[in-house]
C-alpha positions as CSV (number, residue, x, y, z in Angstrom):
1,I,33.1,-39.8,22.7
2,I,33.6,-36.3,24.1
3,L,32.3,-33.4,22.1
4,P,33.5,-30.1,23.4
5,F,31.3,-27.3,22.0
6,L,33.4,-24.2,21.7
7,S,32.2,-20.7,21.2
8,L,34.7,-18.9,19.0
9,S,34.0,-15.2,19.0
10,L,36.0,-12.7,17.1
11,S,34.8,-9.9,19.4
12,R,36.9,-11.3,22.2
13,A,33.8,-12.0,24.3
14,E,34.2,-14.5,27.1
15,P,35.1,-17.9,25.7
16,S,32.6,-20.7,26.7
17,A,32.7,-24.4,26.5
18,T,30.2,-27.1,27.3
19,C,31.0,-30.8,27.2
20,E,28.8,-33.7,26.3
21,V,29.7,-37.4,26.5
22,C,27.9,-39.4,23.8
23,E,26.5,-42.9,23.9
24,G,28.9,-45.8,24.0
25,A,31.2,-44.2,26.5
26,E,31.0,-47.3,28.8
27,E,32.6,-49.4,26.0
28,M,35.7,-47.3,25.7
29,P,39.1,-48.8,26.6
30,E,40.7,-47.2,29.7
31,P,43.3,-45.0,27.8
32,L,40.5,-43.5,25.8
33,K,38.4,-42.9,29.0
34,Q,41.4,-41.2,30.5
35,C,41.7,-39.0,27.5
36,R,37.9,-38.2,27.6
37,D,38.1,-37.3,31.3
38,W,41.1,-35.1,30.8
39,L,39.5,-33.2,27.9
40,C,36.2,-32.8,29.8
41,A,38.2,-31.4,32.7
42,Y,40.3,-29.1,30.5
43,F,37.2,-27.5,28.9
44,C,34.7,-27.6,31.7
45,E,36.6,-27.9,35.0
46,P,40.2,-26.9,34.4
47,A,41.2,-26.9,38.1
48,R,40.8,-30.7,38.0
49,T,43.4,-31.3,35.2
50,P,46.5,-31.4,37.5
51,S,44.9,-34.1,39.6
52,L,44.1,-36.4,36.6
53,P,46.5,-38.8,35.1
54,V,47.9,-37.7,31.7
55,P,46.5,-40.2,29.2
56,P,49.1,-42.7,27.9
57,F,50.8,-41.7,24.7
58,H,51.8,-44.4,22.2
59,H,52.5,-42.3,19.2
60,P,55.9,-43.2,17.6
61,L,57.1,-39.6,17.7
62,L,56.7,-39.6,21.5
63,Q,58.6,-42.9,21.9
64,Q,61.8,-42.2,19.9
65,D,64.7,-40.3,21.4
66,S,64.7,-36.9,19.6
67,F,64.7,-33.2,20.2
68,T,61.1,-33.1,19.2
69,R,60.1,-35.6,21.9
70,R,62.2,-33.7,24.5
71,V,60.5,-30.4,23.5
72,L,57.0,-31.9,23.6
73,W,57.5,-33.5,27.0
74,T,59.1,-30.4,28.4
75,L,56.2,-28.3,27.2
76,L,53.8,-30.8,28.9
77,R,55.6,-30.8,32.2
78,E,56.9,-27.2,32.5
79,V,54.3,-24.9,30.9
80,K,51.2,-24.9,33.1
81,F,47.6,-24.0,32.4
82,G,47.2,-20.3,31.8
83,E,50.9,-19.8,31.1
84,A,52.7,-19.1,27.8
85,V,56.3,-19.5,26.7
86,S,58.2,-18.3,23.7
87,Y,59.8,-20.6,21.2
88,K,63.2,-19.5,22.4
89,Q,62.3,-20.0,26.1
90,L,61.0,-23.5,25.3
91,A,64.2,-24.2,23.4
92,D,66.2,-23.2,26.5
93,L,64.0,-25.4,28.8
94,A,64.6,-28.3,26.4
95,G,68.3,-27.9,26.5
96,N,69.2,-26.0,23.3
97,G,68.6,-22.3,23.4
98,R,69.6,-21.9,19.8
99,A,66.9,-24.3,18.5
100,A,63.9,-22.0,18.5
101,R,63.1,-22.9,14.9
102,A,63.3,-26.6,15.7
103,V,60.8,-25.9,18.5
104,G,58.4,-24.6,15.8
105,G,58.9,-27.8,13.9
106,A,58.1,-29.8,17.1
107,M,54.9,-27.8,17.6
108,R,53.9,-28.6,14.0
109,S,54.6,-32.3,14.6
110,N,52.6,-32.5,17.9
111,P,50.3,-35.5,17.5
112,I,48.0,-34.5,20.4
113,P,47.5,-30.8,20.6
114,I,45.6,-29.4,23.6
115,I,46.9,-32.3,25.8
116,I,50.4,-31.4,24.8
117,P,49.6,-27.7,24.8
118,C,51.4,-26.3,21.8
119,H,48.9,-23.4,21.8
120,R,50.8,-22.1,24.8
121,V,53.9,-21.4,22.7
122,I,54.0,-17.9,21.4
123,L,56.3,-15.5,19.7
124,S,58.9,-13.5,21.7
125,S,57.0,-10.4,20.8
126,G,54.0,-11.6,22.7
127,Q,51.9,-12.3,19.6
128,S,50.3,-15.7,19.4
129,G,51.9,-16.9,16.2
130,N,50.6,-19.7,14.1
131,Y,48.6,-22.8,15.2
132,G,47.8,-26.0,13.3
133,G,44.1,-25.7,14.4
134,G,43.9,-22.2,13.1
135,N,44.8,-18.9,14.8
136,P,41.2,-18.2,16.0
137,M,41.3,-21.6,17.9
138,K,44.7,-20.7,19.4
139,E,43.4,-17.4,20.6
140,W,40.3,-19.1,22.0
141,L,42.4,-21.6,23.9
142,L,44.7,-19.0,25.3
143,S,41.7,-16.8,26.3
144,H,39.9,-19.9,27.9
145,E,43.0,-20.6,30.0
146,K,43.5,-17.0,31.0
147,L,39.9,-16.6,32.0
148,Q,39.7,-19.9,34.0
149,K,43.0,-19.0,35.8
150,E,41.6,-15.6,36.7
151,K,38.4,-17.2,38.0
152,A,40.4,-19.6,40.2
153,A,42.5,-16.8,41.7
């Protein structure tokens, strides 16, 4: 089991994360190992995430043909680490520019946040907007990605 330890600071100090893999990791099924590896990389070595396989998703919402599924897969494929997109822009990318509110619904339905990075969807005004994990977590994730992207540049 992966335990990312996140430092959430309201003073906008540099976000930090450390990862620890607990006992029993060798007994995990392969899809769970892929998820663990992906999350460890996201938090501790983000430059590695593009080279890792995306863990397999078996959630029914991601299997059925729907606008929500299209939005979530578009977000996963098109909006890269350290980038942000507005609800309207994501609606355009998913094929229906008038469906920004439906994009918000898709973000609320996301069964695997962070891996499908709904925290990267922001308001057209540039403000972060709401997040199911709480707005401080969304701000932390966006700051983490921005900082890591700047370090890599």
